[in-house]
C-alpha positions as CSV (number, residue, x, y, z in Angstrom):
1,M,188.1,50.8,63.7
2,K,185.3,51.4,66.1
3,K,182.3,53.6,66.1
4,D,183.2,55.2,69.5
5,E,186.7,56.0,68.6
6,G,187.7,59.4,67.3
7,L,189.2,60.0,63.9
8,L,192.9,60.7,63.2
9,I,192.8,63.2,60.4
10,V,196.0,63.9,58.6
11,L,196.2,67.2,56.7
12,S,199.3,67.4,54.5
13,G,200.6,69.2,51.4
14,P,203.6,71.2,50.2
15,A,205.1,74.0,52.2
16,G,203.2,77.3,51.6
17,V,199.9,75.7,50.6
18,G,198.3,77.1,53.8
19,K,198.0,74.1,56.1
20,G,198.4,76.2,59.2
21,T,195.9,78.8,58.0
22,V,193.3,76.2,57.1
23,C,193.8,74.4,60.4
24,N,193.4,77.6,62.4
25,A,190.2,78.5,60.5
26,L,188.9,74.9,61.0
27,R,189.4,75.1,64.7
28,A,187.7,78.5,64.8
29,V,184.5,77.1,63.5
30,D,184.6,73.6,64.9
31,D,186.0,73.1,68.4
32,S,185.2,69.3,68.4
33,I,188.4,68.7,66.3
34,N,191.5,68.7,68.5
35,Y,194.8,69.9,67.1
36,S,198.0,67.9,67.4
37,V,200.9,70.2,68.2
38,S,204.0,68.9,66.3
39,A,207.6,69.1,67.5
40,T,210.3,70.7,65.4
41,T,213.9,71.8,65.4
42,R,213.3,74.9,63.3
43,A,213.4,78.3,64.9
44,P,210.0,80.0,65.8
45,R,208.7,82.4,63.3
46,E,207.3,85.8,64.5
47,G,204.3,85.4,66.7
48,E,204.7,81.6,67.1
49,K,204.6,80.2,70.7
50,D,206.1,77.1,72.1
51,G,203.5,74.5,72.9
52,V,200.9,76.3,70.9
53,N,202.1,76.3,67.3
54,Y,205.0,73.8,67.8
55,F,207.1,72.3,70.5
56,F,210.4,73.9,69.6
57,K,213.2,71.5,70.3
58,S,217.0,71.4,70.0
59,E,218.3,68.7,67.6
60,A,219.7,66.8,70.5
61,A,216.3,66.8,72.3
62,F,214.4,65.8,69.2
63,K,216.7,62.9,68.6
64,E,216.2,61.7,72.1
65,M,212.4,61.7,71.5
66,I,213.1,59.5,68.4
67,A,215.2,57.1,70.4
68,N,212.6,56.8,73.2
69,G,209.8,56.0,70.7
70,E,207.8,59.2,71.6
71,L,206.9,60.1,68.1
72,L,204.2,58.7,65.8
73,E,206.2,60.0,62.9
74,W,209.1,62.2,62.1
75,A,210.9,63.5,59.1
76,K,213.8,65.8,58.2
77,Y,212.6,68.5,55.9
78,V,214.8,71.3,54.4
79,N,217.4,70.8,57.2
80,N,214.9,70.7,60.1
81,Y,213.3,67.9,61.9
82,Y,209.5,67.6,62.4
83,G,207.5,65.1,64.3
84,T,204.2,64.2,66.0
85,P,204.2,63.3,69.7
86,L,202.5,59.9,70.0
87,Q,200.8,60.0,73.4
88,N,198.5,62.9,72.8
89,V,197.2,61.4,69.5
90,T,196.4,57.9,71.0
91,D,194.8,59.4,74.1
92,T,192.5,61.7,72.1
93,V,191.4,59.1,69.7
94,Q,190.6,56.6,72.4
95,T,188.4,59.1,74.2
96,G,186.2,59.3,71.1
97,A,187.4,62.8,70.0
98,D,188.8,63.6,66.6
99,I,192.3,65.0,66.2
100,I,194.0,66.6,63.2
101,L,197.7,66.4,62.3
102,E,199.1,69.2,60.2
103,I,202.3,67.6,58.8
104,E,204.6,67.4,55.9
105,V,204.2,64.8,53.2
106,Q,207.0,62.6,54.4
107,G,205.5,62.5,57.8
108,A,202.0,61.6,56.5
109,A,203.5,58.6,54.6
110,K,204.9,57.3,57.9
111,V,201.6,57.8,59.7
112,R,199.8,55.8,57.0
113,E,202.3,52.9,57.7
114,R,201.5,52.9,61.4
115,Y,197.9,54.1,61.4
116,P,196.2,53.1,58.0
117,E,192.7,53.7,59.4
118,G,193.4,57.4,59.5
119,V,191.8,59.9,57.2
120,F,194.4,61.4,54.8
121,I,193.7,64.7,53.2
122,F,196.1,66.4,50.7
123,L,195.8,70.2,50.7
124,A,196.6,71.4,47.1
125,P,197.4,74.8,45.7
126,P,195.4,76.1,42.8
127,D,198.7,76.0,40.8
128,L,202.5,76.2,41.3
129,S,202.8,80.0,40.6
130,E,200.2,80.7,43.3
131,L,202.2,78.4,45.7
132,R,205.4,80.3,45.0
133,K,203.7,83.6,45.5
134,R,202.4,82.5,49.0
135,I,205.9,81.3,50.0
136,E,207.4,84.6,48.9
137,E,204.8,86.6,50.7
138,R,205.7,84.9,54.0
139,G,209.1,86.6,53.8
140,T,210.8,83.9,55.8
141,E,213.0,82.3,53.2
142,N,215.6,83.6,50.7
143,S,215.3,82.9,47.0
144,E,217.6,79.9,47.1
145,L,215.4,78.2,49.8
146,I,212.3,79.1,47.9
147,D,213.6,77.4,44.8
148,E,214.4,74.3,47.0
149,R,210.9,74.3,48.5
150,M,209.3,74.5,45.0
151,S,211.4,71.6,43.8
152,V,210.3,69.6,46.8
153,A,206.7,70.7,46.3
154,Q,206.5,69.3,42.8
155,A,207.6,65.9,44.0
156,E,205.1,66.1,46.8
157,I,202.2,66.9,44.5
158,E,203.0,63.7,42.6
159,M,202.4,61.8,45.9
160,M,198.8,62.9,45.9
161,A,197.7,59.4,44.9
162,Q,198.6,58.1,48.4
163,Y,195.8,60.2,50.0
164,D,192.1,59.5,50.5
165,Y,191.0,63.0,49.6
166,V,192.3,66.1,47.8
167,V,191.1,69.6,48.9
168,E,192.1,72.6,46.9
169,N,193.0,75.6,49.0
170,D,191.7,78.2,46.5
171,D,189.7,79.9,49.3
172,V,190.2,79.1,53.0
173,A,186.5,79.1,54.0
174,K,185.7,76.7,51.2
175,A,188.6,74.5,52.0
176,V,187.4,74.3,55.7
177,Q,183.9,73.4,54.6
178,R,185.2,70.7,52.4
179,I,187.3,69.2,55.2
180,R,184.3,69.3,57.6
181,S,182.2,67.4,55.0
182,I,184.9,64.8,54.7
183,V,185.0,64.4,58.5
184,E,181.2,64.0,58.8
185,A,181.1,61.5,56.0
186,E,184.0,59.5,57.6
187,H,182.0,59.1,60.8
188,C,179.2,57.4,58.7
189,R,181.5,54.9,57.0
190,R,180.1,51.4,57.1
191,D,183.2,49.8,58.5
192,R,183.1,52.3,61.4
193,V,179.6,51.6,62.4
194,I,178.7,48.1,61.3
195,D,180.0,46.3,64.5
196,H,178.0,48.6,66.7
197,Y,174.8,47.6,64.9
198,R,175.6,43.9,64.8
199,E,175.7,44.0,68.6
200,F,171.9,44.5,68.8
201,V,170.8,42.7,65.6
202,E,169.8,39.2,66.4
203,V,171.2,36.8,63.7
204,K,169.0,33.8,63.1
């Protein structure tokens, strides 16, 4: 971990908690944080664009990316594959810029294995009833799939202990401010800056 390297910020949480909404709001007020576009085999939702919201891939193309080592992480979630293209992440961090990954809990666990110096933030719902309401209001899943997502969500919330921070998404603007505060604090961590200062402090 070096002072002049950017942060890899991982924002994760159960489906329907508002990861995309919070990320979009964060980018609207802070353009210094780059957004990592994930790859997925799921079909685009209304208004989503390839290369902007996701890289939409066939299952065969996605598996080829896995085989070629082109993904930082990948996971199969509710019958679809999701993954993070590696090259963009490493290039961004090495130039000193911050980058945020908006990914599922399974994927976040894999990123921590490969990139433990990342900043891992769990986006939590106020409660499970509110989470179910948000999923239902999206209108993209039938009741059977919603039940499946809720079952998965309960297991994912129990994995909160694997994260560095927990941000409750009770209000999008407040959640964004909490994340910005975390990022600012992380840039001041002793283990990020100490080597820089040791370079010009004469040890006698």
